[in-house]
KOLTORPA-781951 format. One record per residue (C-alpha): z negated, y, x negated. Coordinates in Angstrom, 3 decimals. Each point is the difference from the previous one (the first is absolute). Layout:
% residues N
       up    north     east
        Z        Y        X
...
END
This chain:
% residues 181
       up    north     east
   15.366   16.629  -54.612
    0.470   -2.782    2.535
   -0.182   -3.565   -1.145
    3.074   -2.136    0.507
   -0.257   -2.482    2.853
   -0.938   -3.455   -1.221
    1.844   -3.135    1.033
   -3.086   -1.334    1.781
   -0.109    3.009    2.338
    3.689   -0.519    0.833
   -0.988   -3.390    1.397
   -3.403    0.953    1.384
    1.080    2.742    2.430
    2.715   -2.035    1.797
   -2.344   -3.006    0.122
   -2.721    2.101    1.642
    2.534    1.403    2.485
    1.180   -3.514    0.938
   -3.611   -1.178    0.353
   -0.826    2.919    2.312
    3.098   -0.662    2.118
   -0.840   -3.706    0.327
   -3.598    0.847    0.919
    1.207    2.349    2.741
    2.347   -2.650    1.412
   -2.778   -2.593   -0.084
   -2.326    2.373    1.847
    2.590    0.868    2.647
    1.522   -3.386    0.716
   -2.189   -2.831   -1.250
   -3.599    1.065    0.594
    0.405    0.583    3.753
    1.258   -3.586    0.362
   -3.008   -1.373   -1.871
   -2.496    1.634    2.310
   -1.697   -2.677    2.103
   -0.778    2.492    2.737
   -3.253    1.737    0.655
   -3.014   -2.053   -0.989
    2.090   -2.996   -1.016
    1.249   -0.732    3.506
    2.241   -2.860   -1.102
   -1.372   -3.209    1.509
   -2.351    1.878    2.337
    0.105   -0.298    3.783
    2.381    2.624    1.404
   -1.939    2.633    1.958
    0.736   -0.234    3.715
    1.556    3.099    1.504
    1.415    0.827    3.423
    2.694    2.674    0.176
    2.271    1.451    2.688
    3.704   -0.876   -0.052
    2.376    2.971   -0.284
    3.297   -1.913    0.109
    1.449   -3.543   -0.138
   -2.665   -1.482    2.216
   -1.397    0.273    3.495
   -0.403    3.669    0.968
   -3.670    0.967   -0.021
   -0.980   -3.308   -1.610
   -2.492   -0.390   -2.809
    0.313   -2.611   -2.725
   -3.022   -1.705   -1.483
    0.422   -1.539   -3.437
   -2.439   -2.855    0.753
    2.361   -1.225    2.735
    2.656   -0.630   -2.653
   -2.107   -2.449   -2.013
    2.105   -3.052   -0.774
    3.012    2.167   -0.819
    0.714    1.794   -3.267
   -0.095    3.779    0.479
    1.182    3.006   -1.976
   -1.691    3.317    0.730
    2.106    2.924   -1.200
   -2.009    3.240   -0.152
    2.467    2.906    0.105
    0.815    3.521    1.254
    3.257    1.741    0.941
   -0.375    2.651   -2.735
   -0.364   -2.666   -2.735
    3.235   -0.379   -2.003
   -0.907   -3.383   -1.528
   -0.928   -1.224    3.496
    3.529    0.831    1.169
    1.392   -2.133   -2.838
   -2.433   -2.849    0.766
    0.667   -0.139    3.780
    3.482   -1.602   -0.087
   -1.246   -2.559   -2.538
   -2.840   -0.930    2.351
    2.380   -0.204    2.936
    2.227   -2.474   -1.861
   -3.081   -2.056   -0.980
   -1.251    0.080    3.614
    3.333   -1.239    1.321
    0.417   -2.628   -2.740
   -3.416   -1.621    0.510
   -0.551    0.605    3.722
    0.989   -3.576    0.824
   -2.647   -1.263   -2.429
   -2.753    1.947    1.751
   -0.246    3.141   -2.159
   -1.236    3.079    1.847
    0.719    3.402   -1.537
   -1.958    2.962    1.368
    0.673    3.567   -0.989
   -3.230    2.010    0.074
    0.747    3.710    0.205
   -2.895    2.014   -1.406
    0.972    3.614    0.515
    2.376    0.683    2.879
   -0.268    0.356    3.772
    1.159   -3.169    1.777
    3.228    1.548    1.317
    0.999    1.196   -3.492
   -0.666   -3.423   -1.555
    1.890   -1.715    2.836
    3.002    2.320   -0.296
    0.087   -0.521   -3.776
   -0.130   -3.815    0.360
    2.760    0.011    2.605
    2.135    2.308   -2.147
   -0.457   -2.347   -2.995
    0.778   -3.037    2.175
   -3.295   -1.736   -0.771
   -0.557   -3.196    1.975
   -3.695   -0.616   -0.660
   -2.884    1.515    2.012
   -1.188    3.431   -1.066
   -3.714    0.596    0.528
   -1.893    3.286   -0.208
   -3.178    0.405   -2.044
   -1.143    3.161    1.798
   -3.576   -0.093   -1.270
    0.994   -1.380   -3.420
   -2.558   -2.745    0.480
    2.487   -2.705   -1.007
    1.011    1.978   -3.085
   -3.633    0.381   -1.004
   -0.820   -3.666    0.598
    2.925   -1.025   -2.210
   -0.739    2.634   -2.648
    3.375    1.672    0.362
    0.231    3.065   -2.208
    3.705   -0.157   -0.927
    3.128   -0.327    2.101
    1.686   -2.302    0.468
   -2.630   -2.720   -0.252
    0.799   -3.571    0.983
   -2.644   -2.573    0.850
    1.197   -3.597    0.255
   -2.309   -2.237    2.004
    0.315   -3.794   -0.049
   -0.225   -2.394    2.961
   -3.754   -0.405   -0.528
   -0.554    3.743    0.378
   -0.655    0.624   -3.704
    1.600    2.799   -2.016
    2.620   -1.604   -2.232
    1.424    3.195   -1.547
   -0.698    3.733   -0.054
    2.914    2.084   -1.274
    0.541    3.729   -0.334
    3.211    1.882   -0.560
    3.486   -1.333    0.609
    0.195   -3.783   -0.294
    3.445   -1.435   -0.647
    1.346   -2.464    2.539
    0.108   -2.994   -2.342
   -3.647    0.391   -1.042
   -1.159    0.469    3.582
    2.046   -2.990    1.128
   -1.688   -2.161   -2.668
   -3.450    1.141    1.154
    0.839   -0.675    3.639
    1.477   -3.428   -0.789
   -3.229   -0.932   -1.790
   -2.053    0.868    3.124
    2.146   -1.980    2.455
END
């Protein structure tokens, strides 16, 4: 014969379910924001990279990160097939336009598409910032990018101020950028 359910088990099972749900939410939304980047990159000198421009720059030009020292920079590592990247792109464009007069440079670094595909995508989305192509994935490797989108905020001194993965809301990103200006 089955034992009747005790009052403590009536409380225990829902409590465990709530705890599991909160743990899952913490793992999905909070932990990625706490990650300081590969090898604790925060505060480290930003690795110098030189990448070809696909759109929103001089045709055939290459941009070298070291030449932008003295200006705050956001590197946005993305790909056209990445759904969260598509959500992040308009946020970055608004940030780029808002802080352009204060010297902020936003660079989209496409990691997985041919230049013409990345360029067409950026034009279709109406993005105003330069889109660079990481053909060899050297830049991605040097910045430890293993998730898309990944944002690297670099201060005026060329040091990494923030390393963020996943979709970052506009208000939070604006606060980070304002602190680097």
